[in-house]
C-alpha positions, 0 to 999 in steps of 0.5 A, spaced: 922 593 774 919 597 780 915 593 785 910 596 790 907 593 796 900 593 797 897 595 804 890 594 807 887 598 811 889 597 818 883 593 821 883 595 829 885 602 830 887 604 837 889 610 841 889 613 848 883 616 850 885 622 855 878 623 858 877 616 860 884 614 861 883 607 856 886 605 850 880 605 845 878 599 842 877 601 835 876 607 832 869 608 836 871 604 842 866 599 840 870 594 836 867 588 840 860 590 840 860 591 832 863 584 831 857 581 835 852 585 831 856 583 824 856 575 827 849 576 829 846 578 823 850 573 819 847 566 819 853 562 817 857 567 821 853 565 827 853 558 826 860 557 825 862 562 832 857 557 835 860 551 833 867 553 834 865 555 841 862 548 842 868 545 840 873 549 845 868 547 851 868 540 848 865 536 854 867 540 859 873 538 864 875 531 865 875 531 873 868 530 875 869 533 882 872 539 879 867 540 873 861 541 878 865 545 884 862 552 885 867 557 884 864 564 886 858 567 890 854 567 884 853 559 884 857 558 877 860 552 877 867 550 873 864 548 867 859 554 867 866 558 867 869 554 862 863 554 857 863 562 858 870 563 857 870 558 850 864 562 847 868 569 848 875 566 846 871 564 839 867 570 839 873 575 840 879 572 840 880 573 848 877 572 854 877 575 861 876 572 869 875 576 875 879 573 881 878 575 888 884 574 893 884 573 901 889 576 906 892 569 906 894 569 898 888 564 896 883 565 891 876 565 894 872 566 887 873 566 880 868 569 875 867 570 868 867 577 865 864 579 859 869 581 854 866 586 851 865 590 858 873 591 858 878 596 856 885 596 857 888 602 861 892 608 857 899 606 855 904 610 859 911 613 856 914 606 856 908 603 852 906 599 858 899 599 862 898 596 869 890 597 869 884 595 866 877 598 866 870 595 866 864 598 864 858 595 861 856 599 855 863 602 852 859 601 846 854 606 848 848 602 845 844 602 851 844 610 853 837 610 852 836 606 858 842 609 862 846 615 861 854 613 860 857 616 866 865 616 868 863 614 875 860 607 873 867 605 871 871 600 875 878 599 875 882 592 876 889 590 876 892 585 872 892 578 874 899 576 878 899 571 883 906 573 886 904 575 893 909 581 893 905 584 887 898 583 891 900 586 897 903 592 893 896 592 889 892 592 895 896 597 899 895 602 893 888 601 893 887 603 900 886 596 903 883 589 902 876 592 902 877 598 897 881 593 892 877 590 886 881 584 885 885 582 879 883 580 872 886 575 868 886 578 861 887 573 855 888 576 848 890 571 842 895 577 839 899 577 846 899 580 853 896 587 854 893 588 847 886 588 844 885 581 840 882 580 833 878 574 832 880 568 828 875 570 823 877 577 822 878 577 815 871 574 814 867 580 817 866 583 810 863 576 808 859 576 814 856 583 812 855 581 805 851 575 807 847 580 811 846 584 805 844 578 801 839 576 806 836 583 806 836 583 798 832 576 798 827 579 804 826 585 799 824 581 793 820 577 797 816 582 800 815 586 794 813 580 789 820 580 786 817 586 782 822 591 778 823 597 781 821 603 777 816 610 777 809 610 777 807 616 773 800 619 774 797 624 770 793 628 774 790 635 773 785 640 776 784 643 783 784 636 787 790 633 784 794 633 790 788 630 794 788 625 788 795 623 788 795 622 796 789 617 795 793 614 789 799 613 793 795 610 799 792 605 794 798 603 791 801 602 798 796 597 799 798 592 793 805 592 795 808 586 799 808 578 799 801 578 802 798 582 797 801 578 791 795 577 785 791 582 787 787 587 782 787 595 782 781 598 780 782 605 777 776 609 774 778 614 769 774 620 767 773 622 760 779 625 757 783 623 763 790 620 761 791 613 764 797 612 769 803 608 766 809 604 770 816 605 767 821 600 770 828 602 771 833 598 766 837 594 770 841 588 768 839 581 770 843 580 776 839 574 779 845 569 777 850 573 780 847 574 787 846 566 787 853 565 785 855 570 791 850 567 796 853 560 794 860 562 795 860 567 801 858 561 806 864 557 804 869 563 805 866 564 812 867 557 814 874 557 811 876 562 816 874 557 821 877 551 818 871 548 819 868 542 815 862 544 811 858 538 814 858 541 821 855 547 819 849 543 817 851 543 809 850 537 806 856 534 802 853 529 799 853 523 805 846 525 807 850 527 814 852 520 815 855 517 821 862 516 818 862 523 815 860 526 821 865 522 825 871 524 821 869 531 821 869 531 829 875 528 829 878 533 824 875 539 828 878 537 834 884 537 832 884 544 829 881 546 836 886 542 840 891 548 841 885 553 844 883 547 849 890 546 851 891 554 852 884 554 856 887 548 860 893 552 862 890 558 864 885 554 868 891 551 872 894 557 872 888 560 876 885 555 880 891 552 883 891 558 888 884 557 889 882 555 896 880 548 898 883 546 891 887 540 894 880 537 896 876 539 889 882 537 884 887 533 888 891 531 881 891 538 878 887 535 872 884 541 868 884 537 862 878 538 857 875 532 854 874 533 846 867 532 843 865 526 840 860 524 835 857 517 838 849 518 836 846 511 837 853 508 836 855 502 840 862 501 842 863 495 838 860 499 832 865 505 834 871 500 835 870 496 828 875 490 828 878 492 834 872 490 838 875 482 839 882 485 842 878 490 846 874 484 849 881 480 850 884 485 854 877 487 858 877 479 861 884 478 862 885 476 869 892 477 869 891 485 868 890 489 874 884 494 873 888 500 873 892 497 867 885 495 863 883 502 864 889 505 862 889 501 855 882 502 854 882 509 855 889 511 851 889 505 846 881 505 844 879 512 846 873 510 851 870 515 855 870 514 863 863 512 863 864 507 858 870 504 862 866 504 868 860 500 866 865 495 862 869 494 868 863 493 873 860 488 868 866 484 868 867 483 876 
């Protein structure tokens, strides 16, 4: 028996662009722009990406002084930075941070860079690249507003905290004033390569959902009437003028706001009345309904996302128990990405000027989302409430020990623990 391997079309094509000295991100160098457009046109895709990004951000950094610290000249706080990075990671499978250093080899600012603005430098003979290019319109979506110019491209070095590496980069740039700083570029496919989003295989389903929406829109706008030919039997010298008049009259009767209107048609003696011949088509309403039901589930599966999180009723009427279980499940599914973000933030911010004051413990942990709408601590703990109260009022335990048990064993948040501890003093 002869076996043949089946191959799908390569989803992401790259090559060196000798004009701009970059690696093309997709065949037309606009893959991230296309991803944004497809997601933006898909109801389910947009909802899933939004929810994915929210769970990556969680409830922000746990360290209170750090999460509200201003980290650049634009006034962005650490939590603002985390939110922007989480959204890019959810949308593109990658993110980028711009880092400025001073002559003491301390980071003076960290800023989010929109991921779609960046392109990797062309590969050399050793399949390596050491620079990254920034332009705000690589996809050429705004050329009507501003012409694409090569002089608008800015070049940056990759992030490297090594002092000698920074010194060489500054020297090659012509000094500190000429140096643009570094870019921390993360790709879920590996270092120095373009990423694919986690839902790349579902992009066709998202595009299909847009098509289904367009079909529904056209049906509604055209009163669910079948397509066909309107045959008008006109003769005489004024036939062209009569045809144009008839077309204009018919146009006035199409659309959802004109349903139920009557068209007046006056026939002269001997004239033949016009006729409408619908195109013969199969009844595809049921097929479209089946597709409309299946496509959202396929998109959600690409994110490993419970349907209830995208506002789909799964039979529990969005009950608190089902929502809490969905939150717990999706927190576990996105834990790896949150740990990644924690590691990246630690790699970058440990070099920030004044970080010992802002975050003396080096705690860059991200608090996962919780579902506790209108739910008391007793309702959340259930049968464990009585034992928790015993620990809370145990005079033999120190406050630090109580806090550790309430947080680690019972999963209470810092705000709740503060209120409970202060209320028993």
